C-alpha positions in Angstrom: 110.4 107.3 133.6 110.2 105.5 137.0 113.1 104.6 139.2 112.8 101.0 138.1 113.5 101.9 134.5 110.0 101.6 133.2 107.9 104.4 131.6 104.6 105.7 132.8 101.9 106.7 130.4 99.2 109.2 131.3 95.9 108.9 129.6 93.3 111.8 129.1 90.6 111.5 131.7 87.8 112.1 129.2 89.0 109.2 127.0 89.2 106.9 130.1 85.7 107.8 131.1 84.2 107.4 127.6 85.9 104.1 127.2 84.5 102.9 130.5 87.9 101.9 131.9 88.4 100.8 135.5 91.3 99.6 137.7 92.7 96.3 136.5 91.6 96.7 132.8 94.4 95.8 130.3 95.5 98.0 127.5 97.6 97.0 124.5 100.0 99.4 122.8 100.7 98.7 119.1 103.4 100.5 117.1 102.4 101.6 113.6 104.0 103.5 110.7 105.7 106.8 111.5 106.3 106.0 115.2 102.5 106.0 115.8 101.3 104.2 118.9 97.7 102.7 119.0 96.1 102.1 122.4 93.6 99.3 122.4 91.4 98.0 125.2 92.0 94.3 125.7 89.0 92.2 124.5 87.7 94.8 121.9 89.8 93.6 119.0 87.0 91.9 117.2 84.5 94.8 116.8 83.3 97.9 118.5 81.1 97.7 121.6 77.4 97.8 120.7 76.1 101.3 120.4 72.6 102.5 120.7 70.9 105.8 119.7 67.3 106.9 120.4 65.3 109.0 117.9 62.4 110.9 119.5 61.6 113.3 116.6 59.6 112.3 113.5 60.8 115.2 111.4 63.5 114.1 109.0 63.2 110.5 110.2 64.9 108.9 107.2 67.8 111.3 107.4 68.2 110.6 111.1 68.2 106.8 110.6 70.7 107.1 107.7 73.0 109.4 109.7 73.1 107.0 112.6 73.8 104.1 110.3 76.6 105.9 108.6 78.2 106.8 111.9 78.3 103.1 112.8 75.5 102.9 115.4 74.4 99.3 115.9 70.9 99.8 117.4 68.6 102.6 116.5 65.4 103.0 118.7 62.7 105.2 117.2 60.6 106.1 120.2 57.7 108.4 119.3 55.2 107.3 121.9 51.7 108.3 120.8 53.2 109.9 117.7 54.0 106.5 116.2 51.5 106.0 113.4 51.2 103.4 110.6 52.5 106.0 108.2 55.6 106.5 110.4 56.2 102.7 110.5 56.1 102.6 106.7 58.6 105.5 106.6 60.9 103.5 108.9 60.7 100.3 106.8 61.2 102.3 103.6 64.3 103.9 105.1 66.0 100.7 106.2 65.5 99.0 102.9 68.0 101.5 101.6 70.6 100.5 104.2 72.3 97.1 104.0 72.1 95.1 107.2 69.4 97.0 109.0 66.4 95.0 110.3 63.4 95.7 112.6 64.1 93.5 115.7 61.4 94.8 118.0 58.1 96.8 117.9 55.6 98.0 120.4 52.8 100.6 120.4 55.1 103.6 120.5 58.5 102.5 119.3 60.4 100.5 116.7 63.9 99.1 117.3 66.2 98.7 114.3 69.5 96.8 114.5 72.4 96.4 112.1 72.9 92.6 111.9 75.8 92.8 109.4 79.2 92.6 111.0 81.3 95.5 109.7 84.2 93.2 108.6 82.0 90.6 106.9 82.3 92.4 103.5 85.8 93.5 102.4 85.5 97.1 101.5 87.5 96.9 98.3 85.3 94.1 97.0 82.2 96.3 97.8 83.8 99.2 95.9 84.4 96.9 92.9 80.8 95.7 93.0 79.5 99.2 93.2 81.7 100.3 90.3 80.5 97.3 88.2 76.9 98.3 88.7 77.6 102.0 88.0 79.5 101.3 84.8 76.7 99.0 83.6 74.2 101.7 84.3 76.3 104.2 82.2 76.5 101.8 79.3 72.7 101.0 79.3 71.9 104.7 79.7 74.0 105.3 76.6 72.0 102.6 74.8 68.7 104.0 75.9 69.7 107.4 74.6 71.0 106.1 71.3 67.8 104.2 70.6 65.4 106.4 72.6 64.4 103.3 74.6 62.3 104.5 77.5 61.9 101.0 79.0 65.7 100.5 79.2 66.1 104.0 80.7 63.6 103.1 83.4 65.6 100.0 84.2 68.7 102.2 84.7 66.9 104.5 87.1 65.6 101.6 89.2 69.1 100.2 89.8 70.4 103.4 91.4 69.1 102.3 94.8 71.5 99.3 94.9 74.5 101.5 94.2 73.4 103.9 97.0 73.1 100.9 99.4 76.6 99.8 98.7 77.9 103.4 99.0 76.2 103.9 102.4 77.7 100.6 103.6 81.2 101.7 102.5 80.8 105.0 104.4 79.8 103.1 107.5 82.7 100.7 107.2 85.2 103.4 106.7 84.1 105.4 109.6 84.3 102.4 111.8 87.7 101.6 110.4 89.0 105.1 111.3 87.9 104.6 114.9 89.0 101.1 115.3 92.4 99.9 113.7 91.4 96.3 114.1 88.3 96.8 112.0 90.5 98.5 109.4 92.9 95.5 109.4 90.0 93.0 109.0 88.6 95.1 106.1 92.0 94.9 104.4 92.7 98.7 104.5 95.2 100.9 106.1 94.1 104.0 107.9 95.8 106.3 105.3 93.8 104.5 102.5 90.4 105.3 104.2 90.2 108.8 102.8 91.0 107.8 99.3 88.5 104.9 99.4 85.9 107.3 100.8 86.5 109.7 97.8 86.5 106.8 95.3 83.2 105.5 96.7 81.7 108.9 96.2 83.0 109.2 92.6 81.5 105.8 91.8 78.2 106.7 93.4 78.1 109.9 91.4 78.8 108.1 88.1 75.7 106.1 88.8 73.8 109.3 89.5 74.8 110.8 86.1 73.7 107.6 84.4 70.3 108.1 86.0 70.2 111.8 84.9 70.8 110.7 81.3 68.2 108.0 81.5 65.7 110.4 83.0 66.1 112.6 80.0 65.3 109.8 77.5 61.5 109.8 77.8 61.5 113.6 77.2 62.9 113.1 73.7 61.3 111.7 70.6 62.6 110.7 67.2 61.2 114.0 65.9 63.1 116.1 68.4 66.5 114.4 68.5 68.7 114.8 65.5 70.5 111.5 64.7 73.8 113.2 64.1 73.6 114.8 67.5 72.7 111.5 69.2 75.7 109.9 67.4 78.0 112.7 68.8 76.6 112.2 72.3 77.3 108.5 72.0 80.9 109.3 71.0 81.2 111.5 74.1 79.7 108.8 76.2 82.1 106.1 74.9 85.1 108.4 75.7 83.8 109.0 79.2 83.2 105.3 79.8 86.6 104.3 78.5 88.2 106.9 80.9 86.4 105.7 84.1 86.8 102.0 83.2 90.6 102.4 82.8 90.7 104.6 85.9 88.9 102.0 87.9 91.3 99.2 86.8 94.2 101.4 87.7 92.7 102.0 91.1 92.1 98.4 91.8 95.6 97.4 90.6 97.2 100.5 92.0 98.8 101.1 88.6 100.3 104.6 88.7 101.4 104.5 85.0 98.0 103.6 83.8 96.4 106.2 86.0 98.7 108.9 84.5 97.7 107.8 81.0 94.0 108.2 82.0 94.7 111.8 83.3 96.3 112.7 80.0 93.0 112.1 78.2 91.2 115.0 80.1 91.9 117.5 77.3 90.5 115.2 74.6 87.3 114.7 76.6 86.9 118.5 76.9 87.4 118.9 73.1 84.6 116.3 72.5 82.3 118.2 74.7 83.1 121.5 72.9 82.4 119.8 69.6 79.0 118.6 70.7 78.1 122.0 72.1 79.1 123.6 68.7 76.9 121.1 66.9 74.0 122.0 69.1 74.5 125.7 68.5 74.6 125.3 64.8 71.6 123.0 64.5 69.6 124.7 67.3 67.1 121.8 67.7 63.9 122.4 69.8 65.3 120.3 72.7 68.8 121.8 72.6 68.9 122.7 76.3 68.0 119.1 77.2 70.6 117.7 74.9 73.1 120.2 76.3 72.5 119.0 79.8 72.9 115.3 78.7 76.3 116.3 77.1 77.4 117.8 80.4 76.3 114.8 82.4 78.4 112.6 80.1 81.4 114.9 80.3 81.1 115.0 84.2 81.0 111.1 84.1 84.4 111.1 82.4 85.7 113.8 84.7 85.0 111.6 87.7 87.0 108.9 85.9 89.9 111.4 85.9 89.3 112.0 89.6 89.6 108.3 90.2 92.9 108.2 88.4 94.2 111.1 90.4 93.6 109.1 93.6 96.0 106.5 92.3 98.6 109.0 91.1 98.4 110.9 94.4 99.0 107.7 96.5 102.6 107.4 95.3 103.9 109.3 98.3 
């Protein structure tokens, strides 16, 4: 405290250097929950400063592009010099189609510049999560239909839609990471900082529900009417219906923050496990030629429901 009655605040030198602060710059202090103070540089409330990353290694190119996107990098320059080939350019374009907002903005003989043109706050993250869940739940239902009727065409349709869920999932991860680094971004996205972890987990559970639907759909063409016993397919459909009901109710509880409904969902975990055991017993007794494949399908369906339980636990755990 100074003689004049004001307080002096010392800032870490490394933070000042990284932020590019100089004499005369204005900082804002904002008080949050739990006596937390947030320091913000005046003039950066709208979004983070543009960030650029240069990739100079072709190995693992798609992974590198995705990693930079998820971290929140705005501009990615792939600079390979003479190593830039038509095949590499195709890899770059294939990689960015899986990431919402990325576009090629500049090309020359040895480099390609990719930029994220989507403002991080232009899509509310809870709306994105709801959209991803709608896609994933529809994939589950159609995978169930494909299995029940051994419909390979419908199964293929389910598999093709997985990329869209992945695109939404990657976008949510990018938004949440930006929100954790910039409270104003979090505010504009309509999330509090404590919510970010739960939303990150919820996004992963939803993305995995879609993955399990793909796994079930992928197994359908490997079956035939001769291989799959109708009684077993009926039992698998029952297990699938239970799993669907669980994650559908859990998702509604999550979106409404309904703790009572979430606890009701969690109470159904034992029943789901009993249904899996019943299917496994049926497979053991009948011993069809494709029993291992049907057993794996049963486990995918069970895990789908288990992820619904996980979603419900996020709601119940948020009460404190």
